[in-house]
Each structure stands twice: as C-alpha cells, then as structure tokens.
C-alpha positions in Angstrom: 95.4 43.9 68.6 98.7 45.3 67.4 99.3 42.2 65.3 95.9 42.4 63.7 95.7 46.1 63.1 99.4 47.1 62.6 101.0 43.7 61.7 103.1 44.0 64.9 105.2 46.9 63.4 107.1 44.5 61.2 106.3 46.0 57.7 109.4 46.6 55.6 109.6 49.3 52.9 109.1 47.2 49.7 105.9 45.7 51.1 104.8 49.1 52.3 105.4 50.8 48.9 103.7 48.0 46.9 100.8 48.0 49.3 100.4 51.8 49.2 100.3 51.6 45.4 97.9 48.7 45.1 95.5 50.0 47.8 94.9 53.0 45.6 95.1 50.9 42.4 91.9 49.1 43.1 89.1 48.2 40.6 87.9 51.8 40.8 91.2 53.0 39.2 91.4 50.2 36.7 87.9 51.1 35.5 87.7 54.8 36.4 91.0 56.0 34.9 90.6 54.4 31.4 87.0 55.6 31.4 88.1 59.1 32.3 90.8 59.0 29.6 88.2 58.0 27.0 85.8 60.7 28.0 88.0 63.6 29.0 91.6 62.9 27.8 94.8 62.8 29.8 94.1 65.7 32.1 93.1 63.2 34.8 96.8 62.4 35.1 97.0 65.2 37.5 95.5 62.8 40.0 98.3 60.3 39.3 101.5 62.5 39.4 100.3 64.6 42.4 100.8 61.6 44.8 104.5 61.7 44.1 104.6 65.2 45.5 102.2 64.5 48.4 104.1 61.3 49.5 107.3 63.4 49.8 105.3 65.7 52.1 103.9 62.7 54.0 107.4 61.2 54.5 108.9 64.4 55.7 106.2 66.0 57.8 103.3 63.6 58.7 104.9 60.2 59.2 107.6 61.2 61.7 105.0 62.7 64.1 102.6 59.7 63.6 105.3 57.1 64.3 106.7 59.0 67.3 103.2 59.0 68.8 102.8 55.2 68.0 99.2 55.7 66.9 96.9 53.1 65.5 94.7 55.5 63.5 94.8 59.0 62.0 91.8 60.1 64.3 93.9 59.0 67.3 96.4 61.8 66.4 93.5 64.3 66.5 92.5 63.1 70.0 95.9 63.5 71.4 96.4 66.9 69.7 92.9 68.3 70.1 90.7 66.1 72.3 88.3 63.3 72.0 85.6 65.2 70.1 87.8 65.8 67.1 88.8 62.1 67.0 85.2 61.0 67.0 84.2 63.5 64.3 87.0 62.6 62.0 86.6 58.9 62.6 82.9 59.0 61.8 83.7 61.0 58.6 86.2 58.4 57.5 83.8 55.6 58.2 81.1 57.3 56.2 83.4 58.0 53.2 84.8 54.5 53.3 81.3 53.0 53.1 79.8 55.5 50.7 82.8 56.2 48.4 85.7 53.8 48.7 84.2 50.3 49.2 81.2 50.8 46.8 83.6 52.3 44.2 85.7 49.1 44.2 82.6 46.8 44.1 81.1 48.8 41.3 84.3 48.6 39.3 84.3 44.8 39.7 80.7 44.6 38.6 81.5 46.5 35.4 84.3 44.1 34.6 82.1 41.0 35.2 79.3 42.7 33.3 81.5 42.5 30.2 82.4 38.9 30.8 79.0 37.7 32.1 76.4 40.1 30.8 73.5 38.0 32.0 74.5 37.9 35.7 72.9 40.4 38.1 75.0 43.2 39.6 73.8 42.1 43.0 75.4 38.6 42.6 78.8 40.0 41.4 79.2 42.5 44.1 78.1 40.1 46.9 80.6 37.4 45.7 83.4 40.0 45.6 82.7 41.4 49.0 82.6 37.9 50.6 85.9 37.0 49.0 87.6 40.1 50.5 85.8 40.1 53.8 86.6 36.6 54.8 90.3 36.6 54.4 90.7 40.1 56.0 88.6 39.0 59.0 91.0 36.1 59.6 94.3 37.6 58.5 94.4 41.3 59.5 96.9 43.8 58.1 99.6 41.2 57.6 97.4 39.2 55.2 96.4 42.5 53.5 99.9 43.7 52.9 101.3 40.3 51.8 98.4 39.8 49.4 98.9 43.4 48.1 102.6 42.8 47.2 101.7 39.9 44.8 98.7 41.8 43.4 100.8 44.9 42.7 103.0 42.9 40.4 100.0 41.4 38.6 98.4 44.8 38.2 101.5 46.3 36.7 102.1 43.4 34.3 98.5 43.3 33.2 98.3 47.1 32.6 101.5 47.1 30.5 100.2 44.2 28.4 96.9 46.0 27.7 98.6 49.3 27.0 101.0 47.7 24.4 98.2 45.8 22.7 95.9 48.9 22.6 98.7 50.9 21.0 99.3 48.2 18.4 95.5 48.0 17.6 95.2 51.7 16.6 96.2 52.6 13.1 98.5 55.5 14.0 99.2 58.3 16.5 97.5 60.7 14.1 94.3 58.6 14.4 94.5 58.9 18.1 94.9 62.7 17.9 91.9 63.0 15.6 89.6 60.8 17.7 90.6 62.1 21.2 88.4 64.7 22.9 89.3 68.3 22.0 92.5 69.1 23.9 92.5 65.6 25.3 96.2 65.1 24.8 97.2 68.1 27.0 97.4 68.2 30.7 96.5 71.9 31.0 92.9 72.7 30.3 91.0 76.0 30.3 89.6 77.5 33.4 86.0 76.6 32.4 86.8 72.9 31.7 84.1 70.8 33.4 86.5 68.1 34.6 90.0 69.4 35.1 90.4 73.2 34.8 94.1 74.2 35.4 93.4 76.3 38.5 91.7 73.1 39.9 95.2 71.5 40.3 95.2 73.2 43.7 92.0 71.3 44.4 93.7 68.0 43.4 96.5 68.8 45.8 94.1 69.4 48.7 92.0 66.3 48.1 95.2 64.3 47.5 96.7 65.4 50.8 93.6 64.0 52.6 93.9 60.8 50.6 97.7 60.2 50.9 98.5 61.8 54.2 95.5 61.3 56.5 93.2 58.6 55.0 93.4 55.6 57.3 93.1 52.9 54.6 96.2 54.3 52.9 98.5 55.4 55.8 97.8 52.3 57.9 100.6 50.5 56.1 103.1 53.1 57.1 101.9 53.1 60.6 102.9 49.4 60.8 106.4 50.2 59.5 109.3 48.5 61.3 111.4 51.8 61.2 110.8 55.4 60.2 113.1 54.8 57.2 111.0 51.8 56.1 107.9 54.0 56.2 109.6 56.8 54.3 111.1 54.6 51.6 107.8 52.7 51.1 105.9 56.0 50.6 108.4 57.3 48.1 108.3 53.9 46.2 104.5 54.2 46.0 104.9 57.8 44.5 107.2 56.5 41.9 104.9 53.6 40.9 102.0 56.1 40.3 103.7 57.8 37.4 103.5 55.0 34.8 99.7 55.0 35.2 99.6 57.6 32.4 100.8 55.0 30.0 99.2 51.8 31.4 95.7 53.1 32.2 94.9 56.6 31.0 96.4 56.5 27.4 94.7 53.2 26.7 91.5 54.9 27.4 92.4 57.6 24.8 93.4 54.9 22.4 89.9 53.4 22.8 88.3 56.5 21.3 89.7 55.1 18.0 88.6 51.5 18.6 85.1 52.3 20.2 84.1 55.7 18.9 80.5 55.5 20.1 80.8 53.8 23.5 77.9 54.8 25.7 79.4 53.9 29.1 83.1 54.9 29.4 83.5 52.7 32.5 83.4 49.7 30.2 86.6 50.7 28.3 89.2 48.7 30.2 87.3 45.4 30.4 86.4 45.7 26.7 90.0 46.3 25.8 91.0 43.3 27.9 88.5 40.9 26.4 88.7 42.2 22.8 92.5 42.4 22.5 93.7 39.4 24.5 93.8 35.8 23.3 91.8 33.3 25.3 94.5 32.3 27.7 95.5 35.9 28.6 91.9 36.8 29.1 91.9 34.5 32.2 95.1 36.2 33.4 93.6 39.6 32.9 90.4 38.6 34.8 92.7 37.6 37.7 94.5 40.9 37.5 91.2 42.9 37.6 89.9 40.7 40.4 93.2 41.4 42.3 92.9 45.1 41.7 89.3 45.2 43.0 90.0 43.0 46.0 93.2 44.7 47.0 91.4 48.1 47.3 88.4 46.5 49.0 90.4 44.7 51.5 92.3 47.8 52.6 89.0 49.8 52.9 87.2 47.1 55.0 90.2 46.5 57.2 90.8 50.2 57.9 87.1 50.7 58.6 87.2 47.9 61.1 90.3 49.5 62.7 88.6 52.9 63.0 85.4 51.4 64.4 87.2 49.2 66.9 90.0 51.5 68.1 88.1 54.8 68.0 84.7 53.7 69.3 84.7 50.2 70.8 87.8 50.7 72.9 86.7 54.2 73.9 83.3 52.8 75.1 84.9 49.8 76.8 88.4 50.9 78.0 89.0 47.7 79.9 88.4 45.4 77.0 91.2 42.9 76.4 93.3 42.7 73.2 91.8 39.5 71.9 88.3 40.9 72.3 89.3 44.0 70.3 90.5 41.8 67.4 87.1 39.9 67.5 85.3 43.2 67.3 87.4 44.2 64.3 86.5 41.0 62.5 82.8 41.5 63.1 83.0 45.1 62.0 84.7 44.0 58.7 81.8 41.7 57.9 79.2 44.3 58.8 80.8 47.0 56.7 81.0 44.5 53.8 77.2 44.0 53.9 76.5 47.8 53.9 78.9 48.4 51.0 77.0 45.7 49.0 73.7 47.4 49.6 74.9 50.9 48.6 77.0 50.1 45.5 74.2 50.1 42.9 73.5 53.8 43.7 76.7 54.8 41.8 75.0 53.9 38.6 73.1 57.3 38.9 76.3 59.2 38.0 77.8 59.6 34.5 81.1 57.9 35.3 82.6 56.2 38.4 85.4 58.8 38.4 83.0 61.7 38.7 81.2 60.1 41.6 84.5 59.4 43.5 86.1 62.8 42.9 83.1 65.0 43.4 82.1 63.7 46.8 85.7 63.8 48.1 86.2 67.4 46.8 83.4 68.6 49.1 84.0 66.5 52.2 87.7 66.3 52.7 89.2 69.8 52.4 88.2 70.9 56.0 90.0 67.7 57.3 93.2 68.8 55.6 92.9 72.2 57.1 92.6 70.7 60.6 95.6 68.4 60.2 97.8 71.2 58.8 96.9 73.5 61.7 97.5 70.7 64.2 100.9 69.9 62.8 102.3 73.3 62.2 100.3 75.9 64.3 100.7 75.5 68.1 97.9 78.0 68.8 95.3 75.7 67.1 93.0 74.2 69.8 90.3 71.6 70.2 87.4 74.0 69.8 88.8 75.2 66.5 89.5 71.7 65.2 86.0 70.5 66.2 84.5 73.5 64.4 86.5 72.7 61.2 85.5 69.1 61.2 81.8 69.3 62.2 80.8 72.6 60.5 83.1 72.3 57.6 82.4 68.7 56.7 78.7 69.3 57.3 78.6 72.3 54.9 80.6 70.2 52.4 78.0 67.4 52.5 75.1 69.8 52.0 77.0 71.4 49.1 77.6 68.1 47.4 74.0 67.1 47.7 72.9 70.6 46.4 75.3 70.9 43.5 76.0 67.3 42.4 72.7 65.6 43.2 70.0 68.3 43.1 71.9 70.6 40.6 70.9 73.8 42.5 74.2 75.5 41.4 76.9 75.0 38.7 80.2 74.8 40.5 83.2 72.7 39.3 84.0 70.4 42.2 87.7 71.2 42.2 86.9 74.8 42.7 84.5 73.7 45.4 87.4 71.9 47.1 89.5 75.1 47.2 86.6 77.0 48.7 86.0 74.3 51.3 89.6 74.3 52.3 89.6 78.0 52.8 86.4 77.7 54.9 88.0 75.0 57.0 91.1 77.1 57.7 88.9 80.1 58.6 86.9 78.0 61.0 89.9 76.5 62.7 91.8 79.8 63.0 88.8 82.0 64.0 87.5 79.7 66.7 91.0 78.9 68.0 91.8 82.6 68.4 88.4 83.3 70.1 89.0 80.6 72.7 91.8 79.9 75.2 95.1 78.6 73.8 96.0 74.9 74.3 98.5 73.9 77.0 102.0 74.3 75.5 103.4 71.3 77.3 100.6 69.2 75.7 101.2 70.3 72.2 105.0 69.9 72.1 104.9 66.2 71.3 102.2 66.6 68.6 103.5 69.3 66.3 106.2 68.9 63.7 109.7 70.0 64.6 112.7 70.5 62.2 114.5 67.6 63.9 111.7 65.3 62.6 113.0 65.7 59.1 116.5 64.6 60.1 118.2 61.6 58.5 119.6 58.9 60.8 123.3 59.5 61.4 125.6 57.5 59.2 123.0 56.8 56.5 124.7 56.6 53.0 123.5 59.1 50.4 121.6 56.6 48.3 119.6 55.6 51.4 118.9 59.3 52.3 115.2 59.9 51.8 115.9 63.6 51.1 118.0 62.7 48.0 115.4 60.1 47.0 112.7 62.8 47.3 114.6 65.2 45.1 115.0 62.5 42.5 111.3 61.6 42.6 110.2 65.2 42.2 112.6 65.7 39.3 111.2 62.7 37.4 107.7 63.9 38.1 108.4 67.4 36.8 109.9 65.9 33.6 106.9 63.8 32.9 104.4 66.7 33.6 106.5 69.1 31.4 106.6 66.6 28.5 102.7 66.3 28.4 102.1 70.0 29.4 
C-alpha cells in the first residue's frame, strides 16, 4: 500500500516539483487560462502567482507536521487532530470535488482540444478514450508511475507553451494592436471592486481558495507526502511555485493576443487549440497535440489516483481494519476505474457554464473556504476541538454548496464568487471557534504532536545557505513581487 499510494517515500525534489506543477497544469489550465485571458485579460494571473506564496507557507508550516505524522492523506491529519468524524467529512468533500470539479474539468478541456482537431467526433467518445488512457496506467502503476510520467510531461508542457506564445506574438501586428483589441483594462492585474471576474479585494479570496488547493488538496500534496526527506518536499514545493510564474507569458498573454487574431470568437475555451492548429506547421501540430494530451492526462491521473487513495485509506481501511496491504492496493485500483466512469458521465454538464474557468473557480470558492478555516485552526490553535472542526466542515461546506447552487445555477442573488469565498472563510472560522469554545477543550497531550511548533521551521544543521529553504523562499517571494509589480 505504501508503494502504491506514496511511492515508498522515495520521491526526490526535482520529481516532486515537476509533478506538483504538472498536476495543476492539466488540460483545464491549458484551455481555461488562455480562454480567461481572451475573455477577461491578465487579471487571472492572480491565480498563477499566488501559488508561489502559498507553497512557501506549505513548506514552512503544513509539510513538516504532515511528514512528522507520516500520514497518507490530508483527511488522516484531521482524524488524528480532531477525530474520525472530521476525517470522513473532509474526505467525502474531497471526493465530491474531485469527481464534480477536477476530473470533469480535465476531461472537458481535452474534449475542447479534440473538437478543434476532429469536429465531427462526439464529445462522449473523446472523454471516454481519455479517461481510459489515464485510468489504466494509474491502476497498474500507482504514484510512482504518476510522478515519473509527470516529470516528462512537465517538460513537454513548458516547451509547447513557449512555442505557442512566441508564434502568437509574431502573428499579431504590434503591441498597440493588442492593447486596442484587449478587453477594457485587460492588461492590468488590478481591477475595480465591481469587476465580475477579478475585483482587487477578491485577491484575498484567491489566497483562501489557493490555500485549500496547494496546502490541503490530496491530489496536489500527495507528491510531497511521498518525499524521501523533509528537504525534498520543501525544495519540490518551492520549485513548483517558481514554475507557475511563467504561465503569464506562455498561457494567459497568448489568450490576450488571440483577441487580435480571433476578434469574434464565441467560445473562449477554444483559443489555445485554435492557436496551436492555426499557427503551427503540420509536424509541430502533432507535437502540440501530444503536449495537450499530456497536460490533460497528467492532471486526470493525479485526480483519479488521489481519489482512489482517499476512498481506500479513509473508508475501506476504516470499515475493514484487518485488511492486508495487497488487498488495499486492489481496492485502490478498482476505485480508480469506478471514479473514471463517473467523471465521464458528469463532464458534459460543464458546457452549461460560459467558460471552463468560471465553472472551476466558482464552485471551489463556495466549498473550500471552511476547510481552510478548519486546517488553520487545527495547526495553530490548540483549543480547537473535534466538535468545532466537524461543525466547520459539515455546516460550512453544506451552506457553501447551497450558496453555489442558489447564486451560480439558479441566479437567486448577484454575488461575485471571490467575495463569497471570503464570506465562507469567515463563516468557517466562526463555526470552529464558537463551537470549540462552547464545548470541552481537547486533551493537551493529544494535540501536542499535531500542531505546528517553531522548531518545525528549523533548517537541518549544517545545511549550506544555497540549500536553505528559507533563503530560497525569500528569493521566490522577491521574484514574484517583481513580476506582480511590473504588471500592476
């Protein structure tokens, strides 16, 4: 089981960093980011620079505690900190979001790519073939196969994105033409408070949702949980944060360039595949198709494998505590294939939303903030107890789901989803704090090993300065600040 789910704790930092990056850089990013750049401008870059900040936080605060506890899953931390109820609630929420948001998003992105290449082929055929391709090799290979595959795909993705970006820039007449064709204010990161997509106060919402995604989401952090050493996990996370910064140039700006090349495009999600097949010569089109397939499969593989890990370790093992290790691995493989089928059936529903990006970000903004509140209280507030955590997860996420349905599907109210994320985070904090203070405190001896201590941030004695993750973190934050300031 440890070999299948955590690669036997043998993951080194270059593979962890590349795998962190490529798990997020799935087809949904390759399709969603250029489409968002075309429709809204570069303000969506807030979602790409924020991971650099969040992964510094993950490396310093979250990862040391997780590795010290030798957990398989993020919900396992909640069980050891708060009790079994919190683990089940969070694990169920992760499974739901994986099957309703993450996996269908990747499949839908792949379908959009193939729709450009093969317009006569049904979306059902394309998503089924893609799901089978990912599901089969994950079922037989486990995390080791996922990470090894991701390392190669990350290099393909970076190379392909750079090629498209350069060719798109060469295709536009001038920068002035881009400025004229771009959406109003589209070349500025800071947007007014009433902007429908990225109001500047909503950056706080990006931070909250991003903390869920980069610090607690199983399909991302599972790579770091399999790290050979704490330093490997830290260096890998920081490398992934650095790799996110060029996405402004290789994905978002090409979408802005496309406003010059395709001024009346009805579906922004078709921007990147159209750029790929219009600008590339025949031979490179095949290469780009491979890149896009790699992007889609890399994200899908991570989602399906993490879903099988959650289901097997958080539900099967709990229901059958005497099950042997090989049987656990078999359950994991079966769960992978079952989740694959469900994702195929749900994917066509995404077509009801204006863009893939709006679908992904809106649902996460409502569901995930209470989870962040629970984890932060668990790591930094010893008084937080199981009753408070369970209230934050069940009541908070439940209200969030009802809010998403009411606002985004039924349009009963007009609330920008990043503002909703801030409100849901405050609600989650209030639930955890209020219920914890109204109920008996947890056993101090029990909480000691599950909360962050200043010593967790220490660097291994004798580490040279250039290997010191604290100096690396400062450098990464400085580069990030410079990029954001330039496009302010």
